[in-house]
DOFI-831840 format. One line per 3 residues: their letters; for each residue x, y, z of C-alpha. Coordinates in pm, 1 decimal, padded with zeros to 6 digits. Last residue first. Layout:
residues N
a> X,Y,Z | ...
END
This chain:
residues 356
ksk> -13167.3,-13406.5,-06684.6 | -13261.4,-13740.3,-06576.4 | -13586.6,-13546.2,-06467.3
rka> -13602.1,-13387.0,-06744.4 | -13695.6,-13718.1,-06913.8 | -13869.9,-13918.7,-06670.1
nqa> -14108.2,-13588.9,-06665.7 | -14081.8,-13642.8,-07109.7 | -14190.3,-13981.5,-07103.8
qvy> -14520.2,-13900.9,-06842.0 | -14621.0,-13626.4,-07087.3 | -14602.0,-13849.7,-07441.5
eya> -14690.8,-14187.0,-07206.9 | -15020.8,-13954.9,-07098.0 | -15071.1,-13823.4,-07452.5
rks> -15103.8,-14161.3,-07577.0 | -15349.4,-14280.4,-07347.5 | -15557.1,-14000.3,-07425.2
tfl> -15499.8,-14062.5,-07891.5 | -15630.3,-14408.4,-07769.8 | -15909.1,-14332.4,-07530.8
lwp> -16026.9,-14042.8,-07811.4 | -15998.0,-14344.0,-08111.0 | -16189.0,-14574.3,-07904.4
lgd> -15922.6,-14875.9,-07820.8 | -15848.1,-15138.7,-07951.5 | -15550.9,-15078.1,-08142.4
rde> -15700.7,-14728.8,-08251.0 | -16129.2,-14742.3,-08305.6 | -16305.5,-14567.5,-08528.2
dhk> -16638.0,-14306.4,-08424.1 | -16411.1,-14021.6,-08313.9 | -16309.3,-14008.5,-08627.8
erh> -16623.4,-13867.6,-08765.0 | -16619.1,-13561.0,-08539.3 | -16669.7,-13425.3,-08155.9
pvv> -16609.5,-13142.8,-08099.6 | -16312.2,-13107.8,-07842.8 | -16382.6,-13080.0,-07460.0
dkl> -16589.4,-13336.5,-07253.5 | -16412.1,-13532.4,-07438.8 | -16048.5,-13440.5,-07321.6
lly> -16219.0,-13415.8,-07004.3 | -16315.7,-13777.5,-06984.7 | -16030.0,-13948.6,-07128.1
vay> -15766.4,-13729.3,-06915.6 | -15883.0,-13928.9,-06664.8 | -15918.2,-14235.9,-06834.6
ald> -15513.7,-14167.1,-06867.4 | -15553.0,-14156.9,-06501.4 | -15655.6,-14498.4,-06460.9
qed> -15448.1,-14669.0,-06697.7 | -15210.3,-14525.6,-06464.5 | -15299.6,-14633.2,-06085.9
lpe> -15610.6,-14427.1,-05933.4 | -15640.7,-14598.0,-05538.8 | -15423.1,-14307.7,-05376.4
aid> -15594.3,-13968.7,-05539.6 | -15939.8,-13996.8,-05447.6 | -15777.4,-14085.4,-05074.3
rfs> -15556.7,-13845.3,-05068.2 | -15764.7,-13570.5,-05187.6 | -15850.7,-13297.0,-04822.4
vtd> -15541.6,-13485.8,-04628.1 | -15286.1,-13385.5,-04957.3 | -15004.1,-13546.1,-05069.9
kal> -15152.0,-13756.8,-05252.1 | -15362.3,-13481.5,-05447.8 | -15039.3,-13310.9,-05535.2
kha> -14896.5,-13590.5,-05783.3 | -15249.2,-13623.2,-05937.8 | -15260.9,-13279.0,-05991.4
rit> -14906.8,-13275.9,-06152.3 | -14986.5,-13615.1,-06379.8 | -15356.0,-13444.4,-06456.4
hfa> -15260.3,-13137.5,-06513.4 | -14953.7,-13255.0,-06799.4 | -15222.3,-13512.8,-06964.5
ign> -15459.5,-13256.9,-07051.0 | -15178.2,-13000.1,-07187.4 | -15083.7,-13288.7,-07420.7
avs> -15463.5,-13395.3,-07497.1 | -15586.8,-13054.6,-07586.2 | -15245.6,-13066.9,-07759.9
mey> -15384.5,-13417.2,-07928.4 | -15682.2,-13323.2,-07988.0 | -15528.0,-12965.1,-08270.1
rsa> -15281.4,-13230.2,-08441.5 | -15595.0,-13468.7,-08517.6 | -15807.3,-13171.6,-08599.6
dgg> -15600.4,-13052.1,-08839.4 | -15752.6,-12709.4,-08917.1 | -15428.5,-12486.0,-08907.6
fdn> -15370.1,-12548.8,-08594.8 | -15491.6,-12292.8,-08422.1 | -15783.4,-12259.9,-08616.8
isk> -15864.4,-12583.8,-08406.9 | -15905.9,-12422.3,-08093.9 | -15735.9,-12338.9,-07776.4
nka> -15878.4,-12216.1,-07478.3 | -16113.1,-12444.4,-07359.7 | -15808.5,-12702.8,-07324.5
qek> -15672.9,-12392.5,-07035.7 | -15974.4,-12339.0,-06902.7 | -16004.7,-12732.1,-06823.1
ake> -15628.4,-12757.7,-06678.7 | -15730.4,-12407.9,-06447.5 | -16036.8,-12574.4,-06343.3
fpk> -15850.4,-12930.6,-06334.5 | -15638.2,-12800.3,-05996.5 | -16072.3,-12748.0,-05840.8
isi> -16154.6,-13101.4,-05747.7 | -16321.4,-13236.4,-05967.9 | -16099.8,-13426.9,-06228.1
fdk> -16060.5,-13667.4,-05932.6 | -16437.9,-13722.0,-05837.7 | -16426.3,-13869.2,-06186.4
imk> -16138.6,-14083.7,-06175.5 | -16370.6,-14230.5,-05855.1 | -16682.2,-14266.6,-06023.6
eke> -16503.5,-14442.7,-06286.0 | -16341.7,-14686.6,-06030.7 | -16706.1,-14765.4,-05927.7
edi> -16853.4,-14807.7,-06226.2 | -16569.7,-15039.6,-06373.3 | -16281.0,-14907.3,-06550.9
ink> -16203.8,-15086.1,-06889.6 | -16460.1,-15347.8,-06982.8 | -16736.2,-15113.6,-06941.1
mmg> -16507.2,-14897.0,-07203.3 | -16611.6,-15164.6,-07406.9 | -16984.4,-15112.5,-07380.1
iry> -16927.1,-14735.4,-07468.9 | -16777.3,-14911.2,-07768.5 | -17051.3,-15147.4,-07844.2
qka> -17326.1,-14804.6,-07770.0 | -17108.3,-14659.8,-07985.9 | -17090.7,-14934.5,-08282.3
ler> -17527.4,-14903.0,-08204.0 | -17505.9,-14564.1,-08311.0 | -17369.0,-14578.2,-08637.0
ekk> -17522.2,-14879.7,-08724.8 | -17871.6,-14658.7,-08647.5 | -17752.8,-14400.9,-08892.2
rqk> -17705.6,-14680.4,-09095.0 | -18005.1,-14690.6,-09129.0 | -18124.1,-14327.9,-09098.4
dmq> -17925.6,-14212.6,-09363.5 | -18216.2,-14200.3,-09627.7 | -18446.1,-14022.5,-09448.4
vin> -18150.6,-13772.6,-09313.8 | -18046.5,-13710.8,-09671.4 | -18442.6,-13633.5,-09806.5
dlf> -18548.4,-13401.7,-09508.2 | -18141.5,-13173.2,-09676.6 | -18334.9,-13150.0,-09998.9
ral> -18686.0,-13111.4,-09897.5 | -18505.1,-12776.3,-09700.7 | -18302.5,-12738.0,-10017.9
mdk> -18630.2,-12768.5,-10235.7 | -18799.6,-12513.0,-09973.0 | -18520.3,-12265.9,-09987.7
aes> -18537.7,-12198.2,-10363.3 | -18944.3,-12186.2,-10353.9 | -18799.5,-11919.7,-10066.5
eqs> -18583.0,-11739.2,-10349.4 | -18460.7,-11424.5,-10089.5 | -18297.9,-11512.5,-09844.9
ydv> -18197.9,-11888.6,-09997.6 | -17995.6,-11595.8,-10267.1 | -17901.8,-11880.3,-10546.8
cpk> -17607.3,-11758.5,-10777.7 | -17744.1,-11769.8,-11101.5 | -17641.8,-12066.2,-11365.1
qtl> -17462.9,-11816.3,-11677.9 | -17167.5,-11919.5,-11557.6 | -17268.8,-12239.3,-11574.2
mrk> -16847.8,-12399.0,-11449.1 | -16563.8,-12602.2,-11566.0 | -16342.2,-12518.6,-11267.4
tft> -16254.4,-12924.0,-11203.8 | -16276.7,-12832.8,-10872.6 | -16162.0,-13091.8,-10639.5
ifh> -16386.1,-13118.9,-10292.0 | -16150.7,-13272.5,-10065.8 | -16291.5,-13423.5,-09721.5
dnf> -16263.8,-13354.4,-09397.7 | -16584.4,-13237.5,-09360.2 | -16932.8,-13203.9,-09552.9
lve> -16931.9,-13395.6,-09861.9 | -17254.6,-13516.4,-10016.6 | -17262.4,-13851.0,-10207.7
fha> -17428.5,-13864.5,-10560.1 | -17459.4,-14226.8,-10775.1 | -17347.9,-14490.6,-10545.5
grp> -17190.2,-14754.4,-10677.6 | -17375.4,-15037.0,-10856.5 | -17413.0,-15407.3,-10813.2
kes> -17395.8,-15658.8,-11156.0 | -17742.5,-15775.2,-11196.0 | -17738.9,-16211.4,-11257.1
adk> -17759.3,-16249.5,-10913.9 | -18133.0,-16101.2,-10904.8 | -18277.2,-15778.8,-10826.9
pkp> -17917.9,-15630.9,-10694.7 | -17934.1,-15449.0,-10353.9 | -18024.1,-15060.3,-10369.5
vpe> -17740.5,-14844.8,-10341.0 | -17758.6,-14631.8,-10020.7 | -17619.5,-14240.2,-10154.1
kfv> -17305.4,-14132.5,-10024.3 | -17287.1,-13931.2,-09634.4 | -16913.4,-13792.7,-09647.9
sle> -16766.2,-13634.0,-09332.2 | -17018.8,-13661.1,-09063.1 | -17052.5,-13546.2,-08759.6
dfm> -17144.0,-13143.4,-08650.4 | -17291.9,-13093.1,-09018.8 | -17444.0,-13457.8,-09048.3
yrn> -17554.6,-13411.6,-08704.0 | -17764.9,-13077.6,-08740.6 | -17985.4,-13303.4,-08977.4
esn> -18300.1,-13364.4,-08765.7 | -18245.4,-13104.4,-08464.6 | -18262.7,-12808.7,-08745.1
ild> -18002.4,-12693.9,-09003.1 | -18212.2,-12499.7,-09179.9 | -18214.3,-12142.7,-09058.1
epv> -17795.7,-12163.6,-09041.0 | -17833.0,-12124.0,-09432.8 | -17676.3,-12380.9,-09604.2
lil> -17388.5,-12258.5,-09794.5 | -17371.8,-12492.3,-10116.7 | -17165.9,-12590.9,-10382.8
lhv> -17233.2,-12829.0,-10650.4 | -17056.3,-13072.2,-10862.8 | -17226.8,-13272.7,-11139.5
ggn> -17027.2,-13551.0,-11359.6 | -16912.4,-13551.2,-11659.3 | -16588.3,-13677.4,-11669.1
ksl> -16391.3,-13411.2,-11434.7 | -16673.6,-13304.9,-11314.4 | -16936.6,-13041.3,-11450.9
etf> -17019.6,-12705.0,-11230.6 | -17243.2,-12540.7,-11044.1 | -17201.2,-12297.9,-10804.8
hap> -17425.3,-12123.7,-10553.3 | -17687.9,-12353.0,-10557.7 | -18057.2,-12377.9,-10713.5
fkl> -18113.5,-12737.2,-10850.9 | -18090.4,-12676.7,-11217.2 | -17743.0,-12934.4,-11281.9
veq> -17920.4,-13122.3,-11023.0 | -18254.2,-13254.8,-11206.2 | -17999.5,-13231.3,-11580.6
kms> -17772.1,-13461.0,-11388.6 | -18011.7,-13672.9,-11225.3 | -18222.5,-13742.4,-11568.7
epa> -17847.8,-13831.9,-11720.3 | -17859.6,-14113.2,-11476.6 | -17568.7,-14109.0,-11342.4
dpe> -17257.6,-14302.7,-11429.8 | -17049.0,-13961.1,-11407.3 | -17131.2,-13917.8,-11068.5
vdv> -17253.4,-13647.5,-10899.4 | -17114.4,-13497.6,-10624.6 | -17284.9,-13195.7,-10384.2
aiv> -17097.8,-12980.0,-10172.6 | -17148.5,-12810.7,-09801.2 | -17063.3,-12521.6,-09655.2
rne> -17216.4,-12491.6,-09340.7 | -16896.2,-12267.7,-09203.0 | -16718.2,-12419.9,-08942.3
rar> -16900.9,-12754.1,-08838.2 | -16920.4,-12793.8,-09259.7 | -16576.5,-12774.2,-09263.3
lry> -16480.6,-12859.9,-09653.7 | -16147.5,-12876.6,-09760.4 | -16119.3,-12713.0,-10088.4
arn> -15944.9,-12818.0,-10452.2 | -15839.1,-12668.2,-10756.8 | -15771.6,-12784.0,-11085.9
vaq> -15488.6,-12659.7,-11288.7 | -15498.5,-12415.2,-11663.3 | -15385.5,-12084.0,-11444.5
lnk> -15137.1,-12315.4,-11218.7 | -14847.0,-12209.3,-11369.8 | -14910.9,-11837.7,-11346.0
dad> -14908.7,-11862.2,-10952.0 | -15089.1,-11604.9,-10803.9 | -15381.0,-11881.3,-10830.3
led> -15218.7,-12081.5,-10586.6 | -15167.6,-11779.6,-10324.6 | -15499.0,-11683.1,-10345.4
ltv> -15701.5,-11969.1,-10318.0 | -15598.4,-11985.0,-10011.3 | -15240.1,-12203.9,-09898.1
lpw> -15313.9,-12606.0,-09751.6 | -15033.7,-12804.5,-09635.5 | -14990.7,-12695.5,-09297.7
egd> -14598.4,-12809.5,-09146.9 | -14620.4,-13198.2,-08993.3 | -14814.2,-13485.6,-08967.2
fki> -15116.5,-13357.7,-09185.2 | -15023.3,-13479.0,-09499.0 | -15085.1,-13449.8,-09874.3
nyt> -14901.8,-13616.0,-10175.1 | -14641.0,-13480.1,-10339.4 | -14626.6,-13266.8,-10636.9
ngt> -14262.4,-12995.1,-10683.5 | -14263.8,-12706.4,-10822.3 | -14043.7,-12600.8,-10495.3
dll> -14228.5,-12358.7,-10260.2 | -14593.8,-12321.7,-10514.1 | -14626.0,-12683.8,-10444.0
lra> -14454.0,-12730.9,-10148.8 | -14714.1,-12570.2,-09964.0 | -14983.2,-12687.0,-10158.5
nvp> -14948.8,-13053.2,-10058.5 | -15124.0,-13233.4,-10346.4 | -15492.1,-13333.8,-10333.6
rkn> -15532.0,-13668.4,-10460.8 | -15794.4,-13617.2,-10813.5 | -15627.3,-13898.6,-10963.1
dds> -15484.3,-13644.9,-11184.9 | -15340.5,-13465.6,-10875.6 | -15521.1,-13244.1,-10708.9
vtw> -15470.7,-12857.4,-10658.1 | -15457.9,-12687.3,-10309.5 | -15698.7,-12541.9,-10078.8
ypd> -15804.6,-12482.5,-09692.1 | -15617.3,-12160.1,-09586.5 | -15922.6,-12012.2,-09629.3
ksl> -15929.3,-11602.1,-09787.6 | -16091.4,-11752.7,-10124.9 | -16368.8,-11945.2,-09897.7
rki> -16589.5,-11586.9,-09959.3 | -16470.1,-11571.1,-10282.4 | -16606.4,-11964.6,-10401.7
lpn> -16935.2,-11869.0,-10269.5 | -16973.2,-11494.0,-10426.9 | -16808.9,-11650.8,-10776.3
qif> -16582.0,-11392.7,-10908.7 | -16299.7,-11619.9,-10811.8 | -16345.4,-11910.7,-11089.3
isp> -16386.2,-11595.1,-11310.9 | -16032.2,-11488.2,-11240.1 | -15911.8,-11837.8,-11239.5
hvm> -15955.6,-11856.5,-11642.4 | -16247.0,-12050.8,-11706.5 | -16219.9,-12439.7,-11798.1
pfq> -16507.9,-12537.5,-12091.1 | -16869.4,-12551.1,-12067.7 | -17009.7,-12759.8,-12354.0
nm> -16915.5,-13083.6,-12268.5 | -17169.4,-13187.5,-12106.3
END
């Protein structure tokens, strides 16, 4: 496992899949604890800071990293986004059984390397025709799939960690560049046996994820119940009638014209911007509707909570689902929390303009 030294950046980028991803502004390097650093600040100042997504986009292209000679012997890290490009990473831990590591080393992939402490990394561009109704949720929603760990057979046996994980979205894979240069880069379009192996691998992940998927669905149902406690069915119908009036057509069109790529791939900034735009139109449409004979009866019963919920209904129909949406913040589902913040922000901005 130690016979593969770190290759030069010029060798690393020759890999066809790495080359394909090299122009994406999703690259950085990691520190000794595998924490990705702000690549923009690293290149501009030479200083290392933990990465944050609350300001200027902190990632760069691989070409920009390779242009800095001081980083030749440094690792590389890439932020995965399988929902857009169908690229996944398989990360086998150093303490996995040797037989598993050897099997993964031989698995047909586009890129194979050894991890820092003797594990294995694979990078795979999954053909679109292998993504089906059973496994599509993983590419579109999951961040990481971890191997389900069996419970110890008795109390004296220590529980072990997962031997491998598959990374899909919003997660960094740190490349050591200790790549297997002699291993061919797979071509699934020409190698039917290799493609069948990948299909079986994806099917196995779906089977292993069944229980956790059920648990995630239960959590989602809990959130739906929570929402019903916030807004009852009668009020929800009134809100839906309100957001179906003509002034919302422009709001929906503008929201759909925005893309996560406009925000450097930062999903939270993208969602907040969309929510702010929807909130602006919602507040404006509500004011206009109350002044018209046709829509006054629909608009007048709606209070601020109802309008924030209207923003939420519009937002969740526009932005792509991601795992973050299954989380709660301040007792609210993530997108409802985002919608409430957006509504409050726009109201504050309106009040600020009026005071001037």
